[in-house]
Each structure stands twice: as C-alpha cells, then as structure tokens.
C-alpha positions as CSV (number, residue, x, y, z in Angstrom):
1,X,-51.3,-216.8,-98.0
2,X,-49.1,-214.7,-95.8
3,X,-46.1,-214.8,-98.2
4,X,-48.4,-213.9,-101.1
5,X,-49.9,-210.9,-99.3
6,X,-46.4,-209.6,-98.3
7,X,-45.3,-209.8,-102.0
8,X,-48.5,-208.0,-102.9
9,X,-47.9,-205.2,-100.5
10,X,-44.3,-204.6,-101.7
11,X,-45.4,-204.8,-105.3
12,X,-48.2,-202.3,-104.6
13,X,-45.7,-200.0,-103.1
14,X,-43.3,-200.2,-106.1
15,X,-46.2,-199.8,-108.6
16,X,-47.3,-196.7,-106.7
17,X,-44.0,-194.8,-107.0
18,X,-43.6,-192.2,-109.7
19,X,-41.2,-193.1,-112.5
20,X,-38.2,-191.2,-111.1
21,X,-38.5,-192.7,-107.6
22,X,-39.0,-196.2,-109.1
23,X,-35.8,-195.7,-111.2
24,X,-33.9,-194.5,-108.2
25,X,-35.0,-197.5,-106.1
26,X,-34.1,-199.9,-108.8
27,X,-30.7,-198.3,-109.3
28,X,-30.0,-198.4,-105.6
29,X,-31.1,-202.0,-105.1
30,X,-29.1,-203.2,-108.1
31,X,-25.9,-201.2,-107.7
32,X,-25.6,-200.6,-104.0
33,X,-27.5,-203.1,-101.9
34,X,-26.8,-206.1,-104.3
35,X,-23.1,-205.5,-104.0
36,X,-22.7,-204.2,-100.4
37,X,-25.4,-206.2,-98.6
38,X,-25.3,-205.5,-94.9
39,X,-22.2,-203.4,-95.5
40,X,-24.5,-200.5,-96.3
41,X,-25.0,-200.2,-92.5
42,X,-21.5,-198.7,-92.3
43,X,-22.4,-195.9,-94.7
44,X,-25.1,-193.3,-95.3
45,X,-27.0,-195.9,-97.2
46,X,-28.2,-197.8,-94.2
47,X,-28.4,-198.4,-90.5
48,X,-29.4,-201.3,-88.2
49,X,-32.8,-201.0,-86.6
50,X,-32.4,-200.9,-82.8
51,X,-34.3,-203.6,-81.0
52,X,-34.8,-205.7,-84.1
53,X,-31.9,-208.2,-84.5
54,X,-31.0,-208.7,-88.2
55,X,-33.2,-205.9,-89.5
56,X,-31.7,-202.9,-91.2
57,X,-32.9,-199.9,-93.1
58,X,-31.7,-199.2,-96.6
59,X,-32.0,-195.5,-97.4
60,X,-32.3,-194.1,-100.9
61,X,-31.9,-190.3,-101.2
62,X,-30.6,-189.8,-104.7
63,X,-32.1,-190.1,-108.2
64,X,-30.9,-193.0,-110.5
65,X,-28.6,-190.8,-112.5
66,X,-26.7,-189.7,-109.4
67,X,-26.5,-193.2,-108.0
68,X,-25.0,-194.5,-111.3
69,X,-22.5,-191.6,-111.5
70,X,-21.4,-192.1,-107.9
71,X,-20.7,-195.8,-108.8
72,X,-18.7,-194.9,-111.9
73,X,-21.3,-196.4,-114.2
74,X,-22.6,-195.0,-117.4
75,X,-25.9,-193.1,-117.2
76,X,-28.4,-194.1,-119.9
77,X,-30.0,-191.1,-121.8
78,X,-33.5,-191.8,-120.3
79,X,-32.1,-191.3,-116.8
80,X,-30.5,-187.9,-117.3
81,X,-33.2,-186.1,-115.4
82,X,-32.3,-185.5,-111.8
83,X,-34.4,-184.8,-108.7
84,X,-33.6,-184.0,-105.1
85,X,-36.9,-184.8,-103.3
86,X,-36.3,-188.6,-103.2
87,X,-36.4,-190.1,-99.7
88,X,-37.2,-193.9,-99.7
89,X,-36.7,-196.5,-97.0
90,X,-36.5,-200.3,-97.6
91,X,-36.4,-202.5,-94.5
92,X,-34.4,-205.7,-95.0
93,X,-33.5,-208.8,-93.1
94,X,-29.9,-210.1,-93.0
95,X,-30.1,-213.9,-93.4
96,X,-27.7,-216.8,-93.2
97,X,-23.9,-217.2,-93.2
98,X,-23.5,-215.2,-96.4
99,X,-25.8,-212.5,-95.0
100,X,-28.2,-212.4,-97.9
101,X,-30.6,-209.5,-97.6
102,X,-34.4,-210.0,-98.0
103,X,-36.3,-206.8,-98.6
104,X,-39.6,-207.0,-96.8
105,X,-41.0,-203.5,-96.4
106,X,-40.6,-200.3,-98.2
107,X,-41.9,-196.8,-97.6
108,X,-41.6,-193.3,-99.0
109,X,-41.3,-190.4,-96.6
110,X,-42.5,-187.0,-97.6
111,X,-40.7,-184.1,-96.1
112,X,-43.0,-182.4,-93.7
113,X,-44.0,-178.8,-94.2
114,X,-45.4,-178.7,-90.7
115,X,-43.1,-176.8,-88.3
116,X,-41.5,-178.8,-85.6
117,X,-42.6,-178.6,-82.0
118,X,-39.5,-176.6,-81.2
119,X,-40.3,-174.0,-83.9
120,X,-43.9,-173.8,-82.7
121,X,-42.8,-173.2,-79.1
122,X,-40.2,-170.6,-79.9
123,X,-42.6,-168.6,-82.1
124,X,-45.6,-168.8,-79.7
125,X,-47.0,-166.0,-77.6
126,X,-44.5,-164.3,-75.4
127,X,-41.5,-165.2,-77.5
128,X,-39.1,-162.4,-78.4
C-alpha cells in the first residue's frame, strides 16, 4: 500500500503541472539526471540534502527547449516555446554501487511576491 501511494503522489504531481513545466521536467530527467546521476550534485542541477544521507535535490530551472539546446540536442518544433518561470525540485535517493537514482518526491516552487523580512524591516517606520 505504501509504495502504491507514493507512486500516486508523484504521478499526481506530474499530472498537475502545466504542459511546459511537464516538458521541462521530462527533458531534464531524460537528458540530465539519466546521464549524470549523482554527478548533478557537482553542478547547478543538484545538491546533497544536509542531514539526509544519500538524498539529493535535482533542480530544474529551464524550459525543455533550453535544456535540449544546452545538451547539443535537436529541439523538436513543438518545444520551441520558451519560459523563464520554471522552478522545479525533485528529491532523489542514490542507491547501490552503481548509484542509481530513485526519484521519490517532487515539488514546484512559485517565486514569492511577498517582500522578505529584511525588506520589510528596512522600509518600516523610522527608516530613512
């Protein structure tokens, strides 16, 4: 039951993405994570999660067309549209001697329009 529910949560996440984000995630998983595995942690694509041995974060910040172009791959006509507001996180587990990566949690992160605490403090009463 637990394994089924986990798959359901990940599939629900994927099905909930808009088309361009779904294409970006698919391109990144197939053309970056599938080839580099845990090596993404030495680049802007990923980082190890502190305090969680074997768990790393795979970060997707580009649309599918950009990812394919960066990899020197042809960009299909239906992927020509580009976007800059993509920010996806996939948490993975490095497993075994070959360091296979199992993706077990994904999330999208909207850029906040709420000012940071530092901005609120500096623009409060009494500030110059």
